[in-house]
C-alpha positions in Angstrom: -67.9 121.6 287.4 -64.4 121.3 286.8 -61.3 119.4 286.5 -58.1 118.5 288.3 -55.4 115.2 288.1 -51.6 114.2 288.4 -49.5 116.9 289.9 -46.3 116.6 287.9 -43.2 118.3 289.1 -39.9 118.7 287.3 -36.9 118.9 289.7 -33.7 120.7 288.7 -30.3 119.2 289.2 -29.6 118.3 292.9 -33.0 119.6 294.1 -33.9 118.3 297.6 -37.5 117.1 297.5 -40.0 115.5 299.9 -41.5 112.4 298.5 -44.8 113.3 296.8 -47.1 111.1 298.8 -50.6 112.4 298.4 -53.3 110.6 300.4 -56.1 110.3 297.9 -58.5 109.0 300.5 -58.3 112.3 302.4 -57.7 114.6 299.5 -60.7 116.0 297.6 -62.0 118.4 294.9 -65.2 120.3 295.2 -67.0 122.4 292.6 -69.4 125.3 292.6 -71.5 126.6 289.6 -74.5 128.8 289.4 -77.1 130.5 287.3 -76.5 134.2 286.6 -79.7 134.8 288.6 -81.0 132.1 290.9 -79.7 128.8 292.1 -76.2 127.7 292.9 -75.1 124.1 292.8 -72.2 122.4 294.6 -70.6 119.0 294.4 -67.5 116.9 294.6 -65.4 114.9 292.2 -62.7 112.4 293.1 -59.0 112.9 292.5 -57.6 110.0 290.5 -54.0 110.8 291.1 -51.8 113.6 292.4 -48.2 114.4 293.2 -46.5 117.5 294.6 -42.8 118.3 294.5 -41.0 120.5 297.1 -37.8 122.4 297.3 -37.0 122.0 300.9 -40.3 122.7 302.6 -41.9 124.9 299.8 -44.1 123.4 297.0 -42.7 124.1 293.6 -44.8 122.1 291.1 -47.6 119.6 291.0 -49.9 117.6 288.8 -53.5 116.6 289.6 -55.8 114.3 287.6 -59.6 114.2 288.2 -61.9 111.3 287.5 -64.8 113.1 285.8 -67.0 110.0 286.0 -67.3 110.6 289.8 -69.0 114.0 289.7 -71.6 114.3 292.4 -74.0 117.0 293.6 -74.3 117.9 297.2 -77.0 120.5 297.4 -80.1 118.8 295.9 -81.8 116.5 298.3 -84.4 115.1 295.9 -82.9 112.0 294.4 -84.6 112.5 291.0 -83.4 116.1 290.6 -80.0 115.2 291.9 -79.6 112.4 289.4 -80.9 114.6 286.6 -78.3 117.3 287.3 -75.4 114.9 287.6 -76.5 113.2 284.3 -76.6 116.5 282.6 -73.2 117.5 283.8 -71.8 114.2 282.5 -73.4 114.7 279.1 -71.9 116.4 276.0 -73.7 119.7 277.0 -71.1 120.0 279.8 -68.2 117.7 280.4 -68.7 114.8 277.9 -67.5 112.2 280.4 -67.9 109.2 278.1 -65.2 110.7 275.8 -63.3 112.8 278.3 -62.9 110.6 281.4 -60.4 112.8 283.1 -59.5 116.5 283.6 -56.1 117.6 284.8 -54.1 120.5 286.4 -50.4 120.8 285.7 -48.9 123.3 288.1 -45.7 124.7 286.5 -44.9 127.6 288.9 -45.6 128.4 292.5 -44.7 131.7 294.1 -44.7 132.2 297.9 -46.5 135.3 298.9 -46.4 135.2 302.7 -46.5 132.5 305.4 -48.5 129.7 304.0 -49.9 131.6 301.0 -49.0 130.9 297.4 -49.8 132.1 293.9 -49.7 129.4 291.2 -49.6 129.2 287.4 -50.3 126.1 285.4 -52.3 124.4 282.6 -55.8 123.2 283.1 -57.1 120.6 280.7 -60.9 119.9 280.3 -62.6 118.1 277.4 -59.3 117.8 275.6 -58.7 121.6 275.7 -55.7 123.0 277.6 -55.6 126.6 278.8 -53.3 128.5 281.1 -54.6 129.4 284.5 -53.6 131.4 287.6 -54.8 130.4 291.0 -54.3 131.0 294.7 -53.3 128.4 297.3 -52.6 128.1 301.0 -51.2 125.7 303.5 -54.2 125.1 305.8 -52.5 122.6 308.1 -48.9 121.5 308.6 -47.4 119.0 311.0 -43.9 117.5 311.1 -45.3 114.7 308.9 -48.0 116.3 306.8 -48.8 119.3 304.5 -52.5 120.1 303.8 -52.7 122.5 300.8 -55.9 124.0 299.5 -56.0 125.6 296.0 -58.9 127.7 294.6 -59.3 127.8 290.9 -61.9 129.8 288.9 -62.1 129.2 285.2 -64.4 130.1 282.3 -66.1 127.0 281.1 -66.6 128.4 277.6 -62.8 128.4 277.1 -63.2 124.6 277.1 -66.1 124.4 274.7 -68.8 124.2 277.3 -71.4 126.7 275.9 -74.7 125.3 277.2 -76.8 128.1 278.7 -74.0 130.7 278.2 -75.1 134.3 277.5 -72.0 134.7 275.2 -73.6 132.3 272.7 -77.3 132.3 273.2 -79.9 135.1 273.4 -83.1 135.4 275.5 -82.0 132.8 278.1 -83.7 134.8 280.9 -83.4 133.0 284.3 -82.0 129.9 282.5 -78.7 131.7 281.8 -75.8 129.8 283.5 -72.7 131.7 284.7 -69.6 131.0 282.7 -67.4 131.0 285.8 -66.9 127.7 287.7 -65.0 127.5 291.0 -63.0 124.4 291.9 -61.3 123.9 295.2 -58.6 121.2 295.5 -57.5 120.0 298.9 -54.4 117.8 299.0 -53.1 115.9 302.0 -49.4 115.4 301.4 -47.2 113.2 303.6 -43.7 114.5 304.2 -40.8 112.1 304.3 -38.6 110.0 302.0 -36.4 113.0 301.4 -34.3 112.4 298.3 -32.1 114.2 295.8 -33.4 114.2 292.2 -31.5 115.3 289.1 -32.4 115.6 285.4 
């Protein structure tokens, strides 16, 4: 379950930046949620827009927007149960897609840890609620023309008003209790090039 959208980067005076050309056809976001005891579900959701700004060859900020209407499930093979789960995720019990069509991640800080590894900070917005989030990321592929970056985010859905099946709010749920933690992995394919100097 999740959320991600436009990666917005603010460049300081005379910052050298690669053009933020994210290939949305290759980029993707996947989600993973589970019951506290029992089944785990996985799926995908499409990235509506994304951008990444670089200082030389290091990512410094970003903004990703996710189209919540595109939520899919990838583990249930029965069409009826698959559709039932997806419909429930889109309902007000979970992401309320009719009213909240997008979720977004605004990355405000990226710290290099070691070769190809990063620690990021930003703001995650789901169902109109915005919360600060820390996450890890890594460069999984790099060529002279392309960066492929994968970021792993884990968030507490109840922070965004998604309380259905949560043991924090309901008693005696038994095996129907759903974990509050949701994992989202965002993979961005970013084309290098069009180097330019930007200033505020």
